[in-house]
C-alpha positions in Angstrom: -20.4 145.2 26.2 -20.5 148.7 27.6 -22.3 147.6 30.8 -19.5 146.0 32.7 -21.6 144.2 35.3 -23.8 142.6 32.7 -20.7 141.7 30.7 -19.3 139.9 33.8 -22.5 138.1 34.5 -22.6 136.8 30.9 -19.1 135.6 31.1 -19.6 133.8 34.4 -17.0 135.9 36.2 -19.5 137.3 38.7 -19.9 133.9 40.2 -16.2 133.6 40.7 -16.4 136.4 43.3 -14.7 139.0 41.2 -17.3 141.7 41.5 -17.6 144.0 44.5 -15.9 147.0 45.8 -12.7 146.3 47.8 -12.6 142.7 46.9 -8.8 142.5 47.0 -5.9 144.4 48.6 -2.8 143.8 50.8 -3.5 143.1 54.4 -2.8 145.9 56.9 -4.7 148.8 55.3 -3.7 152.3 56.1 -5.8 154.9 57.9 -6.6 158.5 56.7 -6.6 159.0 53.0 -7.2 155.4 51.8 -10.7 155.1 50.3 -10.1 151.6 48.9 -10.2 148.8 51.5 -7.3 146.2 51.2 -7.6 142.6 52.3 -5.4 140.6 49.9 -2.4 138.5 51.0 0.0 137.5 48.3 -0.6 134.0 47.0 2.6 133.6 44.9 5.2 136.2 43.9 5.0 136.6 40.1 8.1 138.9 40.0 10.9 137.0 38.4 8.6 134.0 37.8 9.7 131.7 34.9 6.8 129.8 33.3 7.6 126.4 31.7 9.6 126.8 28.5 7.6 126.8 25.2 9.4 125.9 22.0 6.4 127.1 20.0 4.1 129.8 21.4 0.5 129.2 20.1 -1.5 132.3 20.1 -5.2 133.3 20.0 -6.0 137.0 19.3 -9.2 138.6 20.4 -10.2 141.9 18.7 -9.1 142.8 15.2 -9.9 146.5 14.9 -7.5 149.4 14.7 -4.8 147.8 16.8 -5.8 144.2 16.6 -5.2 143.8 12.9 -1.7 145.1 13.5 -1.2 142.7 16.4 -1.8 139.8 14.1 1.0 140.7 11.7 3.3 141.9 14.5 3.1 138.6 16.4 2.8 136.5 13.3 6.2 137.6 12.0 8.2 136.3 15.1 10.0 133.0 14.9 8.4 130.2 17.0 4.9 131.7 16.9 1.8 129.9 15.6 -1.4 131.9 15.3 -4.1 129.4 16.1 -7.3 131.5 16.3 -8.6 135.0 15.5 -11.7 136.4 17.0 -13.8 139.5 16.3 -17.5 140.4 16.3 -17.1 141.4 12.6 -16.5 138.4 10.4 -15.0 140.6 7.6 -12.2 141.7 10.0 -11.5 138.1 10.8 -11.2 137.1 7.2 -9.0 140.1 6.4 -6.7 139.3 9.3 -6.4 135.6 8.2 -5.4 136.7 4.7 -2.8 139.2 6.1 -0.7 136.3 7.5 -1.4 133.6 5.0 1.9 134.2 3.1 4.0 133.5 6.2 2.4 130.2 6.9 -0.3 130.8 9.5 -3.7 129.1 9.1 -5.8 130.3 12.1 -9.3 129.3 12.9 -12.0 132.0 12.6 -14.3 133.0 15.5 -17.0 135.7 14.9 -20.6 136.7 15.1 -21.4 136.1 18.8 -20.4 138.1 21.9 -19.1 134.9 23.6 -17.0 133.6 20.8 -13.9 134.9 22.5 -14.5 132.5 25.4 -14.2 129.6 23.0 -10.7 130.8 22.0 -9.7 131.0 25.7 -11.0 127.5 26.3 -9.0 125.8 23.6 -6.4 123.4 24.8 -3.9 124.1 22.0 -3.3 127.8 22.8 -0.6 129.2 25.2 -1.1 132.9 24.9 -4.2 135.1 24.5 -3.6 138.6 23.0 -6.5 140.9 23.9 -7.0 144.0 21.7 -10.6 145.0 22.6 -12.3 148.1 24.2 -11.0 148.9 27.6 -13.9 147.7 29.7 -13.4 144.1 28.5 -9.6 143.9 29.1 -9.7 142.7 32.7 -12.6 140.2 32.3 -10.9 138.7 29.3 -7.5 138.5 31.0 -9.0 136.8 34.0 -10.9 134.3 31.9 -7.8 133.6 29.8 -5.6 132.9 32.9 -8.4 130.9 34.5 -8.2 128.7 31.4 -4.5 128.1 31.7 -3.3 130.8 29.2 -0.9 133.7 29.5 -2.5 137.1 28.8 -1.0 139.8 26.6 -3.3 142.7 26.9 -3.5 146.1 25.2 -3.3 149.1 27.6 -4.9 149.8 29.9 -4.9 146.4 31.5 -7.4 147.6 34.0 -9.5 150.7 34.6 -10.3 150.5 38.4 -8.5 149.5 41.6 -10.7 146.5 41.9 -9.8 145.3 38.4 -6.1 145.7 39.2 -6.4 143.4 42.2 -8.4 140.9 40.1 -5.4 140.7 37.6 -2.9 140.4 40.4 -4.9 137.7 42.3 -5.6 135.7 39.2 -2.0 135.8 37.9 -0.7 134.7 41.3 -3.2 132.0 41.8 -2.9 130.5 38.3 0.8 131.3 37.8 0.1 132.7 34.4 1.7 135.8 33.1 -0.4 139.0 32.6 1.6 141.3 30.4 0.4 144.8 29.4 1.4 146.0 25.9 3.5 149.0 26.9 5.9 149.5 24.0 7.3 152.8 25.3 9.3 150.8 27.9 11.3 149.0 25.2 11.3 151.9 22.7 9.9 151.7 19.1 11.5 149.8 16.3 12.8 152.0 13.5 12.6 155.2 15.5 15.0 157.3 17.5 13.2 157.2 20.8 15.7 156.8 23.6 13.7 155.2 26.5 15.9 152.0 26.5 19.1 154.0 26.3 18.0 156.3 29.1 16.9 153.3 31.3 20.4 151.7 30.7 22.0 155.0 31.7 19.9 155.2 34.9 21.0 151.7 35.9 24.6 152.4 35.1 24.6 155.5 37.2 24.9 158.3 34.6 22.2 160.4 36.3 23.3 159.6 39.9 20.4 159.0 42.3 17.1 159.7 40.5 15.0 162.4 42.1 12.2 163.2 39.7 10.5 162.0 36.4 7.8 163.2 34.1 5.7 161.5 31.5 2.4 162.1 29.6 -0.1 161.1 27.0 -0.3 164.2 24.8 -2.1 163.4 21.6 -5.0 165.3 20.2 -7.8 162.8 19.5 -10.9 165.1 19.3 -11.5 165.2 15.6 -10.1 162.1 13.9 -10.7 159.7 16.8 -13.1 160.6 19.6 -15.7 162.3 17.4 -15.3 160.0 14.5 -18.3 157.9 13.5 -16.2 155.0 12.3 -12.9 154.9 14.3 -14.3 153.2 17.4 -17.4 150.9 17.2 -20.2 152.5 19.2 -17.9 155.4 20.0 -16.7 153.4 23.0 -13.6 155.5 23.5 -15.6 158.8 23.5 -17.8 157.2 26.2 -14.8 156.7 28.4 -14.6 160.5 28.6 -18.1 160.8 30.0 -18.5 161.5 33.7 -14.9 160.5 34.4 -12.4 163.3 35.1 -8.8 162.1 35.6 -5.9 160.6 33.8 -7.6 158.1 31.5 -4.5 156.8 29.8 -1.2 157.1 31.8 0.7 154.1 30.5 2.6 155.5 27.5 4.5 158.1 29.6 4.5 156.2 32.8 5.8 152.7 32.0 9.3 153.8 31.2 9.4 155.7 34.5 8.3 152.6 36.4 11.4 150.9 35.1 13.7 153.8 35.7 12.6 154.3 39.3 12.6 150.6 40.1 8.9 150.7 41.0 7.9 147.3 42.5 11.5 146.2 42.9 13.4 148.6 45.2 10.8 151.4 45.5 7.0 151.7 45.3 4.4 154.4 44.8 3.2 155.8 48.1 0.5 158.4 47.4 -0.7 160.7 44.7 -2.8 163.8 44.1 -4.5 164.9 40.9 -6.1 168.1 39.4 -7.9 168.7 36.1 -8.7 171.8 34.1 -12.2 172.6 33.0 -13.4 171.3 29.6 -12.7 174.1 27.2 -12.8 172.1 24.0 -14.9 168.9 24.0 -18.2 170.6 24.9 -17.5 173.1 22.1 -17.0 170.2 19.6 -20.3 168.7 20.7 -22.1 172.0 20.2 -20.7 172.3 16.7 -22.0 168.8 15.9 -25.4 169.4 17.5 -27.2 169.6 14.2 -26.3 166.0 13.5 -28.8 163.7 15.4 -26.0 161.1 15.7 -24.3 163.2 18.4 -27.5 164.1 20.3 -26.7 161.6 23.2 -23.6 163.6 24.1 -25.4 167.0 24.2 -25.3 168.4 27.7 -23.2 165.6 29.2 -20.3 166.2 31.5 -17.0 165.5 29.8 -13.5 165.3 31.4 -11.3 168.3 31.8 -9.0 169.0 28.9 -5.7 168.6 30.8 -5.1 166.4 33.9 -2.0 166.7 36.0 -1.1 164.0 38.6 1.8 164.0 41.1 3.0 160.8 42.7 5.4 160.5 45.6 7.3 157.2 46.2 8.2 155.6 49.5 11.8 156.6 48.9 10.9 160.2 48.3 11.1 160.5 44.5 8.4 162.4 42.6 6.6 161.7 39.3 4.4 164.1 37.3 2.0 162.6 34.8 -0.2 164.5 32.4 -3.1 163.5 30.1 -4.3 165.8 27.3 -6.1 164.4 24.2 -7.9 167.7 23.5 -5.5 170.5 22.8 -3.3 171.0 19.7 -0.2 170.6 21.8 2.4 168.4 20.0 2.5 164.8 21.1 4.6 163.7 24.1 5.1 160.5 26.1 8.1 160.0 28.4 9.4 163.5 29.0 12.3 163.8 31.5 14.4 162.2 34.2 16.3 164.3 36.8 19.0 163.0 39.0 21.8 164.2 41.3 24.4 164.0 38.5 22.5 164.4 35.2 19.3 165.2 33.4 17.4 164.1 30.3 14.6 165.8 28.4 12.9 164.1 25.5 13.4 163.6 22.7 17.2 163.6 22.9 18.7 166.3 25.2 21.2 165.2 28.0 22.9 167.4 30.5 25.6 166.9 33.1 25.2 170.3 34.7 23.0 173.4 34.6 25.3 175.1 32.0 23.5 173.4 29.1 22.9 170.2 27.1 25.7 168.1 25.6 26.7 168.6 22.0 25.3 166.5 19.2 28.6 164.7 18.9 28.5 163.7 22.6 24.8 162.8 22.2 25.7 160.3 19.5 28.5 158.9 21.6 26.2 158.4 24.6 23.6 156.7 22.4 26.2 154.3 21.1 27.8 153.7 24.6 24.5 153.0 26.4 22.5 151.2 23.7 21.3 148.0 25.5 22.3 144.6 24.3 18.6 143.7 24.1 17.9 146.5 21.6 21.1 145.8 19.6 19.9 142.2 19.2 16.5 143.2 18.1 17.8 145.7 15.6 20.2 143.0 14.2 17.3 140.5 13.7 15.1 143.3 12.2 17.8 144.1 9.6 18.0 140.4 8.7 14.2 139.9 8.5 12.7 139.4 5.1 9.3 141.0 5.8 8.6 142.2 9.3 10.1 145.7 9.6 9.9 146.8 6.0 6.3 146.4 5.0 4.1 148.7 7.2 4.6 151.0 10.2 2.6 151.9 13.3 0.6 149.1 14.9 1.7 146.7 12.1 5.4 147.0 12.9 6.9 144.3 15.2 8.4 146.1 18.2 10.9 145.0 20.8 8.3 144.2 23.4 6.4 141.8 21.2 9.7 140.1 20.4 10.8 140.0 24.1 7.5 138.4 25.2 7.9 135.6 22.8 11.6 135.3 23.3 11.1 135.0 27.1 8.4 132.4 26.8 10.5 130.3 24.4 13.6 130.5 26.6 11.8 130.0 29.9 12.7 133.5 31.2 10.9 136.0 33.5 8.9 138.6 31.7 10.4 142.1 31.4 7.2 143.5 32.7 4.8 141.5 34.9 1.3 141.8 36.4 2.5 144.2 39.1 3.7 146.7 36.4 0.3 146.3 34.7 -1.5 147.1 37.9 0.7 149.9 39.0 0.4 151.8 35.7 -3.3 151.2 35.4 -4.4 152.1 38.9 -3.6 155.8 38.3 -6.8 156.2 36.4 -9.3 155.6 39.2 -7.0 157.1 41.8 -6.7 160.3 39.8 -10.4 160.4 39.2 -11.0 160.1 43.0 -8.5 162.8 43.8 -10.0 165.2 41.2 -13.5 164.6 42.6 -12.2 165.3 46.1 -10.6 168.7 45.5 -7.2 167.1 44.7 -6.9 165.5 48.1 -4.1 162.9 48.2 -4.9 159.2 48.0 -2.7 156.2 49.0 -1.6 153.9 46.2 -2.0 150.2 46.8 1.1 148.0 47.1 0.2 145.3 44.6 3.4 143.4 45.6 2.3 143.2 49.2 5.7 144.2 50.5 7.9 142.1 48.2 9.0 145.2 46.3 11.8 145.4 48.8 13.5 142.3 47.5 12.0 141.7 44.1 14.5 141.2 41.2 14.6 143.9 38.6 12.6 143.4 35.4 13.8 144.5 31.9 17.0 142.5 31.5 18.5 145.1 29.2 21.9 143.3 28.8 20.4 139.8 28.4 22.4 138.6 31.4 19.8 135.9 32.1 19.9 134.7 28.5 17.5 134.8 25.7 17.7 137.1 22.7 17.7 134.0 20.4 14.3 134.4 18.7 14.6 135.7 15.2 12.1 137.7 13.0 10.7 136.3 9.8 
């Protein structure tokens, strides 16, 4: 599945007119620094859209590897969920995943062995939501096929890897009126940890920071040795291959999604243009050279690999700035959402608040702020987590049900808008190709598409932190 065009031909999506540079875009393209033609006119506004209420959310899951196996237990432990089908090329992974949820009453059908088995899952009439946890290049084609077959799509990040794919997701979601939700857990915070993204978002909306001027986020996570250059972590080394001949921000979502919410991107403001610069590769080529005696790594010898650190700067229409960094090479400690700066206050991760330049607030005031601004949504999730018999206490990481999983199901069961929609998925994903273009063009600026086609000016906010629209009724098992 590494050749995307052949993949699309096999799945029948090529005939649907979804291949070709510049296939979609808002009408009225700009002149100057816009290298991506725009022609799309909004079909239907998915912002604030409420799909028909589902008492039971029937789910099919495609991809049962590192994250997919965790997705099975995370979703399977939510009230009102029925896991109907599990799919992976490896039948052993399917069987293990089936066993992992047997004790909580799920009896999914197994699909494995063939590269088109996932299509059969999408085509079933007794499934409402397709969870996609596969290599990056298959995310958009699978989302499109799922929505075309009357299913909502819940896709691991990145939802798309090119501008064209972003428009495919937007156009298909609008035309089919099916949700396309990107798994972006940093926006809701992590269950069982002290990350403060939801608290900071609530503080932003309640005016603690005044008017927001600037924000920074990143994906800092050294992956060289245990991940990218592992023979077993990623089948066919697909994630290492993503680093070949592509120099930009390959994975912006973890640090960027909270910022999208905090700056009201797509509902009140939008990204205008960006520029990007990458360092040289000081580390990956060295790793390849050290592995050169092993014939397994010979295909990577002499190949151009991305720069170790990429820095991108975005300016919004309202004049705010965003800095995003990508670094999966150096030993720098991990970071995601980093800081927010306003006219009245400042936050730096993990937990430092300031009201002036004289210094950060005391630990006592920090605890008071955390308690004061903890959103009702997260309070409700924590309450249900503490009451759960199984979900939070067994395993961590990708196996731990998090607030976003819970909210997706809760919104579908209560007939509520999604906290994050297809426009958020496109906005956070488009940074990859735009940063790559900017790096390749001596860091020239590039205009960022408006995936809302102008409706950002009046769109309702996502992320109903205080549950004012309802919901928060779905429990954990």
